[in-house]
N, CA, C, O and the ligand as a Tripos MOL2 file, in Angstrom:
@<TRIPOS>MOLECULE
protein
  261   259    66     0     0
PROTEIN
NO_CHARGES

@<TRIPOS>ATOM
      1 N           6.1640   36.7970  -21.2490 N.3       1 MET1
      2 CA          4.8650   36.5370  -20.6110 C.3       1 MET1
      3 C           4.8240   37.2170  -19.2420 C.2       1 MET1
      4 O           5.8130   37.2280  -18.5090 O.2       1 MET1
      5 N           3.6690   37.7790  -18.9150 N.am      2 ILE2
      6 CA          3.5000   38.4720  -17.6360 C.3       2 ILE2
      7 C           2.8620   37.5130  -16.6240 C.2       2 ILE2
      8 O           1.9750   36.7290  -16.9620 O.2       2 ILE2
      9 N           3.3260   37.5940  -15.4060 N.am      3 CYS3
     10 CA          2.8870   36.7070  -14.3230 C.3       3 CYS3
     11 C           1.4000   36.8750  -14.0130 C.2       3 CYS3
     12 O           0.9340   38.0010  -13.8400 O.2       3 CYS3
     13 N           0.6460   35.7700  -13.9400 N.am      4 PRO4
     14 CA         -0.7840   35.8640  -13.6250 C.3       4 PRO4
     15 C          -1.0730   36.1410  -12.1520 C.2       4 PRO4
     16 O          -2.2160   36.4270  -11.7930 O.2       4 PRO4
     17 N          -0.0580   36.0610  -11.2970 N.am      5 TYR5
     18 CA         -0.2790   36.3460   -9.8720 C.3       5 TYR5
     19 C          -0.1220   37.8340   -9.5680 C.2       5 TYR5
     20 O          -1.0520   38.4730   -9.0760 O.2       5 TYR5
     21 N           1.0540   38.3810   -9.8610 N.am      6 CYS6
     22 CA          1.2700   39.7980   -9.5340 C.3       6 CYS6
     23 C           0.8400   40.7020  -10.6940 C.2       6 CYS6
     24 O           0.6960   41.9120  -10.5180 O.2       6 CYS6
     25 N           0.6330   40.1080  -11.8900 N.am      7 GLU7
     26 CA          0.2170   40.8580  -13.0850 C.3       7 GLU7
     27 C           1.1680   42.0080  -13.3930 C.2       7 GLU7
     28 O           0.7590   43.0650  -13.8730 O.2       7 GLU7
     29 N           2.4380   41.7790  -13.1080 N.am      8 TYR8
     30 CA          3.4230   42.8350  -13.2630 C.3       8 TYR8
     31 C           4.7760   42.2850  -13.7350 C.2       8 TYR8
     32 O           5.3710   42.7800  -14.6920 O.2       8 TYR8
     33 N           5.2380   41.2530  -13.0350 N.am      9 GLY9
     34 CA          6.5800   40.7190  -13.3360 C.3       9 GLY9
     35 C           6.5990   39.8850  -14.6000 C.2       9 GLY9
     36 O           5.5910   39.3010  -14.9980 O.2       9 GLY9
     37 N           7.7840   39.8430  -15.2310 N.am     10 ARG10
     38 CA          7.9760   38.9650  -16.3810 C.3      10 ARG10
     39 C           8.3630   37.5710  -15.8950 C.2      10 ARG10
     40 O           8.9660   37.4060  -14.8340 O.2      10 ARG10
     41 N           7.9980   36.5680  -16.7040 N.am     11 ILE11
     42 CA          8.3190   35.1820  -16.3560 C.3      11 ILE11
     43 C           9.5060   34.7200  -17.1870 C.2      11 ILE11
     44 O           9.5060   34.8240  -18.4130 O.2      11 ILE11
     45 N          10.5090   34.2110  -16.5000 N.am     12 PHE12
     46 CA         11.6960   33.6880  -17.1570 C.3      12 PHE12
     47 C          11.7450   32.1780  -17.0340 C.2      12 PHE12
     48 O          11.2510   31.6010  -16.0650 O.2      12 PHE12
     49 N          12.3580   31.5390  -18.0480 N.am     13 LYS13
     50 CA         12.6670   30.1290  -17.9370 C.3      13 LYS13
     51 C          14.0280   30.0290  -17.2730 C.2      13 LYS13
     52 O          14.9310   30.8110  -17.5720 O.2      13 LYS13
     53 N          14.1730   29.0780  -16.3810 N.am     14 ALA14
     54 CA         15.4460   28.9430  -15.6830 C.3      14 ALA14
     55 C          15.7710   27.4860  -15.4500 C.2      14 ALA14
     56 O          14.8840   26.6360  -15.3720 O.2      14 ALA14
     57 N          17.0460   27.2140  -15.3410 N.am     15 LYS15
     58 CA         17.5140   25.8640  -15.0200 C.3      15 LYS15
     59 C          18.0610   25.8940  -13.6000 C.2      15 LYS15
     60 O          18.7730   26.8230  -13.2170 O.2      15 LYS15
     61 N          17.7220   24.8730  -12.8250 N.am     16 ILE16
     62 CA         18.3040   24.7550  -11.4890 C.3      16 ILE16
     63 C          19.6440   24.0490  -11.6650 C.2      16 ILE16
     64 O          19.6960   22.8950  -12.0910 O.2      16 ILE16
     65 N          20.7150   24.7430  -11.3380 N.am     17 ARG17
     66 CA         22.0760   24.2770  -11.6690 C.3      17 ARG17
     67 C          22.3740   22.8700  -11.1750 C.2      17 ARG17
     68 O          22.9220   22.0550  -11.9180 O.2      17 ARG17
     69 N          22.0210   22.5780   -9.9310 N.am     18 ASP18
     70 CA         22.4550   21.3190   -9.3400 C.3      18 ASP18
     71 C          21.5970   20.1210   -9.6830 C.2      18 ASP18
     72 O          21.9990   18.9920   -9.4040 O.2      18 ASP18
     73 N          20.4270   20.3200  -10.2790 N.am     19 CYS19
     74 CA         19.6110   19.1320  -10.5360 C.3      19 CYS19
     75 C          19.0350   19.0930  -11.9380 C.2      19 CYS19
     76 O          18.2620   18.1910  -12.2600 O.2      19 CYS19
     77 N          19.3970   20.0580  -12.7820 N.am     20 ASP20
     78 CA         18.9990   19.9930  -14.1830 C.3      20 ASP20
     79 C          17.5020   20.1470  -14.4270 C.2      20 ASP20
     80 O          17.0390   19.9400  -15.5480 O.2      20 ASP20
     81 N          16.7410   20.5040  -13.4020 N.am     21 LYS21
     82 CA         15.3120   20.7540  -13.5900 C.3      21 LYS21
     83 C          15.1340   22.1050  -14.2590 C.2      21 LYS21
     84 O          15.8960   23.0380  -14.0080 O.2      21 LYS21
     85 N          14.1090   22.2060  -15.1240 N.am     22 LYS22
     86 CA         13.7750   23.4950  -15.7160 C.3      22 LYS22
     87 C          12.4740   24.0000  -15.1030 C.2      22 LYS22
     88 O          11.5100   23.2530  -14.9390 O.2      22 LYS22
     89 N          12.4750   25.2710  -14.7740 N.am     23 ILE23
     90 CA         11.2730   25.8740  -14.1920 C.3      23 ILE23
     91 C          11.0050   27.2130  -14.8690 C.2      23 ILE23
     92 O          11.8350   27.7230  -15.6220 O.2      23 ILE23
     93 N           9.8390   27.7680  -14.5910 N.am     24 TYR24
     94 CA          9.5310   29.1370  -14.9640 C.3      24 TYR24
     95 C           9.4190   29.9230  -13.6690 C.2      24 TYR24
     96 O           8.8770   29.4260  -12.6810 O.2      24 TYR24
     97 N           9.9260   31.1430  -13.6690 N.am     25 ILE25
     98 CA          9.8650   31.9420  -12.4510 C.3      25 ILE25
     99 C           9.5690   33.4050  -12.7540 C.2      25 ILE25
    100 O          10.0860   33.9750  -13.7150 O.2      25 ILE25
    101 N           8.7240   34.0020  -11.9130 N.am     26 CYS26
    102 CA          8.4020   35.4240  -12.0380 C.3      26 CYS26
    103 C           9.5020   36.2480  -11.3740 C.2      26 CYS26
    104 O           9.8930   35.9700  -10.2400 O.2      26 CYS26
    105 N           9.9930   37.2490  -12.0750 N.am     27 GLU27
    106 CA         11.0930   38.0720  -11.5340 C.3      27 GLU27
    107 C          10.6470   38.9400  -10.3600 C.2      27 GLU27
    108 O          11.4830   39.3820   -9.5730 O.2      27 GLU27
    109 N           9.3700   39.1850  -10.2320 N.am     28 GLU28
    110 CA          8.8960   40.0820   -9.1840 C.3      28 GLU28
    111 C           8.4360   39.3540   -7.9200 C.2      28 GLU28
    112 O           8.9190   39.6390   -6.8240 O.2      28 GLU28
    113 N           7.4950   38.4060   -8.0800 N.am     29 CYS29
    114 CA          6.9310   37.7790   -6.8800 C.3      29 CYS29
    115 C           7.5190   36.3940   -6.6090 C.2      29 CYS29
    116 O           7.1290   35.7300   -5.6490 O.2      29 CYS29
    117 N           8.4680   35.9540   -7.4650 N.am     30 ASP30
    118 CA          9.1700   34.6820   -7.2720 C.3      30 ASP30
    119 C           8.2550   33.4590   -7.2830 C.2      30 ASP30
    120 O           8.5610   32.4380   -6.6660 O.2      30 ASP30
    121 N           7.1380   33.5710   -7.9840 N.am     31 THR31
    122 CA          6.3050   32.3790   -8.1590 C.3      31 THR31
    123 C           6.9640   31.4590   -9.1880 C.2      31 THR31
    124 O           7.5300   31.9150  -10.1800 O.2      31 THR31
    125 N           6.8760   30.1480   -8.9260 N.am     32 VAL32
    126 CA          7.5040   29.1380   -9.7800 C.3      32 VAL32
    127 C           6.4410   28.2320  -10.4020 C.2      32 VAL32
    128 O           5.4450   27.8870   -9.7660 O.2      32 VAL32
    129 N           6.6800   27.8560  -11.6670 N.am     33 TRP33
    130 CA          5.8410   26.8620  -12.3380 C.3      33 TRP33
    131 C           6.7480   25.8130  -12.9560 C.2      33 TRP33
    132 O           7.8590   26.1130  -13.3910 O.2      33 TRP33
    133 N           6.2540   24.5600  -12.9900 N.am     34 GLU34
    134 CA          7.0440   23.5220  -13.6560 C.3      34 GLU34
    135 C           6.6650   23.4130  -15.1280 C.2      34 GLU34
    136 O           7.5410   23.2630  -15.9810 O.2      34 GLU34
    137 N           5.3810   23.4850  -15.4350 N.am     35 GLU35
    138 CA          4.9690   23.3520  -16.8350 C.3      35 GLU35
    139 C           3.9580   24.4190  -17.1970 C.2      35 GLU35
    140 O           4.3130   25.4940  -17.6810 O.2      35 GLU35
    141 N           2.6940   24.1090  -16.9570 N.am     36 GLN36
    142 CA          1.6400   25.0180  -17.3570 C.3      36 GLN36
    143 C           1.6230   26.2580  -16.4680 C.2      36 GLN36
    144 O           1.5960   26.1570  -15.2420 O.2      36 GLN36
    145 N           1.6390   27.4170  -17.1000 N.am     37 ILE37
    146 CA          1.6300   28.6580  -16.3340 C.3      37 ILE37
    147 C           0.2160   29.2130  -16.2940 C.2      37 ILE37
    148 O          -0.3100   29.6740  -17.3060 O.2      37 ILE37
    149 N          -0.3990   29.1640  -15.1070 N.am     38 ASN38
    150 CA         -1.6780   29.8460  -14.9340 C.3      38 ASN38
    151 C          -1.8020   30.2580  -13.4770 C.2      38 ASN38
    152 O          -0.8820   30.0610  -12.6830 O.2      38 ASN38
    153 N          -2.9500   30.8340  -13.1330 N.am     39 ASP39
    154 CA         -3.0530   31.4250  -11.7940 C.3      39 ASP39
    155 C          -3.4200   30.4110  -10.7110 C.2      39 ASP39
    156 O          -3.7470   30.7900   -9.5860 O.2      39 ASP39
    157 N          -3.3650   29.1080  -11.0560 N.am     40 GLU40
    158 CA         -3.6430   28.0900  -10.0430 C.3      40 GLU40
    159 C          -2.4690   27.1580   -9.8110 C.2      40 GLU40
    160 O          -2.4470   26.4290   -8.8200 O.2      40 GLU40
    161 N          -1.4910   27.1710  -10.7110 N.am     41 THR41
    162 CA         -0.4360   26.1510  -10.6470 C.3      41 THR41
    163 C           0.8870   26.6660  -10.0870 C.2      41 THR41
    164 O           1.8430   25.8980   -9.9830 O.2      41 THR41
    165 N           0.9640   27.9270   -9.7300 N.am     42 GLY42
    166 CA          2.2250   28.4750   -9.2280 C.3      42 GLY42
    167 C           2.4940   28.1040   -7.7830 C.2      42 GLY42
    168 O           1.5760   27.9060   -6.9880 O.2      42 GLY42
    169 N           3.7900   28.0150   -7.4600 N.am     43 VAL43
    170 CA          4.2350   27.7070   -6.1010 C.3      43 VAL43
    171 C           5.2730   28.7600   -5.7110 C.2      43 VAL43
    172 O           6.0150   29.2480   -6.5640 O.2      43 VAL43
    173 N           5.3260   29.1050   -4.4390 N.am     44 GLY44
    174 CA          6.3590   30.0490   -3.9800 C.3      44 GLY44
    175 C           7.7520   29.4730   -4.1800 C.2      44 GLY44
    176 O           7.9710   28.2760   -3.9930 O.2      44 GLY44
    177 N           8.6900   30.3280   -4.5580 N.am     45 PHE45
    178 CA         10.0640   29.8920   -4.8570 C.3      45 PHE45
    179 C          10.7200   29.1850   -3.6680 C.2      45 PHE45
    180 O          11.2750   28.0980   -3.8220 O.2      45 PHE45
    181 N          10.6570   29.7920   -2.4970 N.am     46 ASP46
    182 CA         11.2750   29.1880   -1.3080 C.3      46 ASP46
    183 C          10.7320   27.7960   -1.0450 C.2      46 ASP46
    184 O          11.4780   26.8450   -0.8130 O.2      46 ASP46
    185 N           9.4120   27.7060   -1.0880 N.am     47 ARG47
    186 CA          8.7780   26.4260   -0.7960 C.3      47 ARG47
    187 C           9.1500   25.3880   -1.8430 C.2      47 ARG47
    188 O           9.4760   24.2480   -1.5110 O.2      47 ARG47
    189 N           9.1000   25.7890   -3.1130 N.am     48 TYR48
    190 CA          9.4250   24.8640   -4.1990 C.3      48 TYR48
    191 C          10.8600   24.3450   -4.0470 C.2      48 TYR48
    192 O          11.1020   23.1410   -4.1340 O.2      48 TYR48
    193 N          11.7900   25.2470   -3.8240 N.am     49 MET49
    194 CA         13.1980   24.8580   -3.7500 C.3      49 MET49
    195 C          13.4630   23.9750   -2.5350 C.2      49 MET49
    196 O          14.2310   23.0170   -2.6230 O.2      49 MET49
    197 N          12.8470   24.2840   -1.4200 N.am     50 LYS50
    198 CA         13.0720   23.4640   -0.2340 C.3      50 LYS50
    199 C          12.5040   22.0650   -0.4090 C.2      50 LYS50
    200 O          13.0650   21.0880    0.0860 O.2      50 LYS50
    201 N          11.3740   21.9780   -1.1260 N.am     51 GLU51
    202 CA         10.7820   20.6560   -1.3700 C.3      51 GLU51
    203 C          11.6870   19.7680   -2.2100 C.2      51 GLU51
    204 O          11.6480   18.5450   -2.0740 O.2      51 GLU51
    205 N          12.4990   20.3610   -3.0740 N.am     52 ILE52
    206 CA         13.3980   19.5300   -3.8840 C.3      52 ILE52
    207 C          14.8250   19.5340   -3.3300 C.2      52 ILE52
    208 O          15.7650   19.1150   -4.0060 O.2      52 ILE52
    209 N          14.9720   20.0110   -2.0930 N.am     53 GLY53
    210 CA         16.2530   19.8880   -1.4100 C.3      53 GLY53
    211 C          17.2650   20.9850   -1.7010 C.2      53 GLY53
    212 O          18.4620   20.8090   -1.4760 O.2      53 GLY53
    213 N          16.7790   22.1290   -2.2050 N.am     54 MET54
    214 CA         17.6810   23.2500   -2.4870 C.3      54 MET54
    215 C          17.5330   24.3080   -1.3960 C.2      54 MET54
    216 O          16.6290   24.2420   -0.5630 O.2      54 MET54
    217 N          18.4440   25.2870   -1.4210 N.am     55 ARG55
    218 CA         18.4160   26.3250   -0.4050 C.3      55 ARG55
    219 C          17.3390   27.3720   -0.6660 C.2      55 ARG55
    220 O          16.8070   27.9600    0.2750 O.2      55 ARG55
    221 N          17.0170   27.6080   -1.9270 N.am     56 GLY56
    222 CA         16.0280   28.6270   -2.2600 C.3      56 GLY56
    223 C          16.6520   29.9670   -2.5710 C.2      56 GLY56
    224 O          16.0900   31.0170   -2.2570 O.2      56 GLY56
    225 N          17.8180   29.9260   -3.1910 N.am     57 SER57
    226 CA         18.5290   31.1540   -3.5650 C.3      57 SER57
    227 C          18.5140   31.3080   -5.0900 C.2      57 SER57
    228 O          18.5580   30.3190   -5.8210 O.2      57 SER57
    229 N          18.4520   32.5560   -5.5600 N.am     58 TRP58
    230 CA         18.5130   32.7950   -7.0100 C.3      58 TRP58
    231 C          19.8550   32.3460   -7.5720 C.2      58 TRP58
    232 O          19.9550   32.0810   -8.7700 O.2      58 TRP58
    233 N          20.8880   32.2530   -6.7410 N.am     59 ASP59
    234 CA         22.1940   31.7680   -7.1970 C.3      59 ASP59
    235 C          22.1240   30.3550   -7.7320 C.2      59 ASP59
    236 O          22.9770   29.9320   -8.5120 O.2      59 ASP59
    237 N          21.1110   29.6310   -7.3120 N.am     60 GLU60
    238 CA         20.9950   28.2330   -7.7540 C.3      60 GLU60
    239 C          20.3520   28.1200   -9.1350 C.2      60 GLU60
    240 O          20.2400   27.0250   -9.6850 O.2      60 GLU60
    241 N          19.9320   29.2510   -9.6910 N.am     61 LEU61
    242 CA         19.2730   29.2470  -10.9920 C.3      61 LEU61
    243 C          20.1840   29.7940  -12.0780 C.2      61 LEU61
    244 O          21.0090   30.6790  -11.8500 O.2      61 LEU61
    245 N          20.0050   29.2370  -13.2640 N.am     62 GLU62
    246 CA         20.6320   29.8120  -14.4450 C.3      62 GLU62
    247 C          19.4870   30.2580  -15.3450 C.2      62 GLU62
    248 O          18.7220   29.4300  -15.8380 O.2      62 GLU62
    249 N          19.3690   31.5600  -15.5570 N.am     63 ILE63
    250 CA         18.2640   32.0800  -16.3660 C.3      63 ILE63
    251 C          18.5150   31.7630  -17.8410 C.2      63 ILE63
    252 O          19.5920   32.0270  -18.3730 O.2      63 ILE63
    253 N          17.4990   31.1930  -18.4860 N.am     64 LEU64
    254 CA         17.6640   30.7660  -19.8850 C.3      64 LEU64
    255 C          17.0280   31.7280  -20.8820 C.2      64 LEU64
    256 O          17.3790   31.7050  -22.0620 O.2      64 LEU64
    257 N          16.1180   32.5580  -20.4430 N.am     65 LEU65
    258 CA         15.3540   33.4930  -21.2780 C.3      65 LEU65
    259 C          14.5310   32.8390  -22.3680 C.2      65 LEU65
    260 O          13.8510   33.5290  -23.1280 O.2      65 LEU65
    261 ZN          4.6560   37.5700  -10.3080 Zn       66 ZN66
@<TRIPOS>BOND
     1     1     2 1
     2     2     3 1
     3     3     4 2
     4     3     5 am
     5     5     6 1
     6     6     7 1
     7     7     8 2
     8     7     9 am
     9     9    10 1
    10    10    11 1
    11    11    12 2
    12    11    13 am
    13    13    14 1
    14    14    15 1
    15    15    16 2
    16    15    17 am
    17    17    18 1
    18    18    19 1
    19    19    20 2
    20    19    21 am
    21    21    22 1
    22    22    23 1
    23    23    24 2
    24    23    25 am
    25    25    26 1
    26    26    27 1
    27    27    28 2
    28    27    29 am
    29    29    30 1
    30    30    31 1
    31    31    32 2
    32    31    33 am
    33    33    34 1
    34    34    35 1
    35    35    36 2
    36    35    37 am
    37    37    38 1
    38    38    39 1
    39    39    40 2
    40    39    41 am
    41    41    42 1
    42    42    43 1
    43    43    44 2
    44    43    45 am
    45    45    46 1
    46    46    47 1
    47    47    48 2
    48    47    49 am
    49    49    50 1
    50    50    51 1
    51    51    52 2
    52    51    53 am
    53    53    54 1
    54    54    55 1
    55    55    56 2
    56    55    57 am
    57    57    58 1
    58    58    59 1
    59    59    60 2
    60    59    61 am
    61    61    62 1
    62    62    63 1
    63    63    64 2
    64    63    65 am
    65    65    66 1
    66    66    67 1
    67    67    68 2
    68    67    69 am
    69    69    70 1
    70    70    71 1
    71    71    72 2
    72    71    73 am
    73    73    74 1
    74    74    75 1
    75    75    76 2
    76    75    77 am
    77    77    78 1
    78    78    79 1
    79    79    80 2
    80    79    81 am
    81    81    82 1
    82    82    83 1
    83    83    84 2
    84    83    85 am
    85    85    86 1
    86    86    87 1
    87    87    88 2
    88    87    89 am
    89    89    90 1
    90    90    91 1
    91    91    92 2
    92    91    93 am
    93    93    94 1
    94    94    95 1
    95    95    96 2
    96    95    97 am
    97    97    98 1
    98    98    99 1
    99    99   100 2
   100    99   101 am
   101   101   102 1
   102   102   103 1
   103   103   104 2
   104   103   105 am
   105   105   106 1
   106   106   107 1
   107   107   108 2
   108   107   109 am
   109   109   110 1
   110   110   111 1
   111   111   112 2
   112   111   113 am
   113   113   114 1
   114   114   115 1
   115   115   116 2
   116   115   117 am
   117   117   118 1
   118   118   119 1
   119   119   120 2
   120   119   121 am
   121   121   122 1
   122   122   123 1
   123   123   124 2
   124   123   125 am
   125   125   126 1
   126   126   127 1
   127   127   128 2
   128   127   129 am
   129   129   130 1
   130   130   131 1
   131   131   132 2
   132   131   133 am
   133   133   134 1
   134   134   135 1
   135   135   136 2
   136   135   137 am
   137   137   138 1
   138   138   139 1
   139   139   140 2
   140   139   141 am
   141   141   142 1
   142   142   143 1
   143   143   144 2
   144   143   145 am
   145   145   146 1
   146   146   147 1
   147   147   148 2
   148   147   149 am
   149   149   150 1
   150   150   151 1
   151   151   152 2
   152   151   153 am
   153   153   154 1
   154   154   155 1
   155   155   156 2
   156   155   157 am
   157   157   158 1
   158   158   159 1
   159   159   160 2
   160   159   161 am
   161   161   162 1
   162   162   163 1
   163   163   164 2
   164   163   165 am
   165   165   166 1
   166   166   167 1
   167   167   168 2
   168   167   169 am
   169   169   170 1
   170   170   171 1
   171   171   172 2
   172   171   173 am
   173   173   174 1
   174   174   175 1
   175   175   176 2
   176   175   177 am
   177   177   178 1
   178   178   179 1
   179   179   180 2
   180   179   181 am
   181   181   182 1
   182   182   183 1
   183   183   184 2
   184   183   185 am
   185   185   186 1
   186   186   187 1
   187   187   188 2
   188   187   189 am
   189   189   190 1
   190   190   191 1
   191   191   192 2
   192   191   193 am
   193   193   194 1
   194   194   195 1
   195   195   196 2
   196   195   197 am
   197   197   198 1
   198   198   199 1
   199   199   200 2
   200   199   201 am
   201   201   202 1
   202   202   203 1
   203   203   204 2
   204   203   205 am
   205   205   206 1
   206   206   207 1
   207   207   208 2
   208   207   209 am
   209   209   210 1
   210   210   211 1
   211   211   212 2
   212   211   213 am
   213   213   214 1
   214   214   215 1
   215   215   216 2
   216   215   217 am
   217   217   218 1
   218   218   219 1
   219   219   220 2
   220   219   221 am
   221   221   222 1
   222   222   223 1
   223   223   224 2
   224   223   225 am
   225   225   226 1
   226   226   227 1
   227   227   228 2
   228   227   229 am
   229   229   230 1
   230   230   231 1
   231   231   232 2
   232   231   233 am
   233   233   234 1
   234   234   235 1
   235   235   236 2
   236   235   237 am
   237   237   238 1
   238   238   239 1
   239   239   240 2
   240   239   241 am
   241   241   242 1
   242   242   243 1
   243   243   244 2
   244   243   245 am
   245   245   246 1
   246   246   247 1
   247   247   248 2
   248   247   249 am
   249   249   250 1
   250   250   251 1
   251   251   252 2
   252   251   253 am
   253   253   254 1
   254   254   255 1
   255   255   256 2
   256   255   257 am
   257   257   258 1
   258   258   259 1
   259   259   260 2
@<TRIPOS>SUBSTRUCTURE
     1 MET1         2 RESIDUE 1 A MET
     2 ILE2         6 RESIDUE 1 A ILE
     3 CYS3        10 RESIDUE 1 A CYS
     4 PRO4        14 RESIDUE 1 A PRO
     5 TYR5        18 RESIDUE 1 A TYR
     6 CYS6        22 RESIDUE 1 A CYS
     7 GLU7        26 RESIDUE 1 A GLU
     8 TYR8        30 RESIDUE 1 A TYR
     9 GLY9        34 RESIDUE 1 A GLY
    10 ARG10       38 RESIDUE 1 A ARG
    11 ILE11       42 RESIDUE 1 A ILE
    12 PHE12       46 RESIDUE 1 A PHE
    13 LYS13       50 RESIDUE 1 A LYS
    14 ALA14       54 RESIDUE 1 A ALA
    15 LYS15       58 RESIDUE 1 A LYS
    16 ILE16       62 RESIDUE 1 A ILE
    17 ARG17       66 RESIDUE 1 A ARG
    18 ASP18       70 RESIDUE 1 A ASP
    19 CYS19       74 RESIDUE 1 A CYS
    20 ASP20       78 RESIDUE 1 A ASP
    21 LYS21       82 RESIDUE 1 A LYS
    22 LYS22       86 RESIDUE 1 A LYS
    23 ILE23       90 RESIDUE 1 A ILE
    24 TYR24       94 RESIDUE 1 A TYR
    25 ILE25       98 RESIDUE 1 A ILE
    26 CYS26      102 RESIDUE 1 A CYS
    27 GLU27      106 RESIDUE 1 A GLU
    28 GLU28      110 RESIDUE 1 A GLU
    29 CYS29      114 RESIDUE 1 A CYS
    30 ASP30      118 RESIDUE 1 A ASP
    31 THR31      122 RESIDUE 1 A THR
    32 VAL32      126 RESIDUE 1 A VAL
    33 TRP33      130 RESIDUE 1 A TRP
    34 GLU34      134 RESIDUE 1 A GLU
    35 GLU35      138 RESIDUE 1 A GLU
    36 GLN36      142 RESIDUE 1 A GLN
    37 ILE37      146 RESIDUE 1 A ILE
    38 ASN38      150 RESIDUE 1 A ASN
    39 ASP39      154 RESIDUE 1 A ASP
    40 GLU40      158 RESIDUE 1 A GLU
    41 THR41      162 RESIDUE 1 A THR
    42 GLY42      166 RESIDUE 1 A GLY
    43 VAL43      170 RESIDUE 1 A VAL
    44 GLY44      174 RESIDUE 1 A GLY
    45 PHE45      178 RESIDUE 1 A PHE
    46 ASP46      182 RESIDUE 1 A ASP
    47 ARG47      186 RESIDUE 1 A ARG
    48 TYR48      190 RESIDUE 1 A TYR
    49 MET49      194 RESIDUE 1 A MET
    50 LYS50      198 RESIDUE 1 A LYS
    51 GLU51      202 RESIDUE 1 A GLU
    52 ILE52      206 RESIDUE 1 A ILE
    53 GLY53      210 RESIDUE 1 A GLY
    54 MET54      214 RESIDUE 1 A MET
    55 ARG55      218 RESIDUE 1 A ARG
    56 GLY56      222 RESIDUE 1 A GLY
    57 SER57      226 RESIDUE 1 A SER
    58 TRP58      230 RESIDUE 1 A TRP
    59 ASP59      234 RESIDUE 1 A ASP
    60 GLU60      238 RESIDUE 1 A GLU
    61 LEU61      242 RESIDUE 1 A LEU
    62 GLU62      246 RESIDUE 1 A GLU
    63 ILE63      250 RESIDUE 1 A ILE
    64 LEU64      254 RESIDUE 1 A LEU
    65 LEU65      258 RESIDUE 1 A LEU
    66 ZN66       261 GROUP 0 **** ****
């Protein structure tokens, strides 16, 4: 699936290693979604990760494809 924000990057499913949450993330603009992927529900990766107490690094993700 192609990201509705940048209309360029692919969206991957990923697991956050330390808290078992699953998210979707765009490889290009780092927009994150928890469930429904559309152009209104995305959140910036840094902001999303900080809100749940993470550092906001890609190292904290395990890409599931
Ligand atoms: Zn994107």
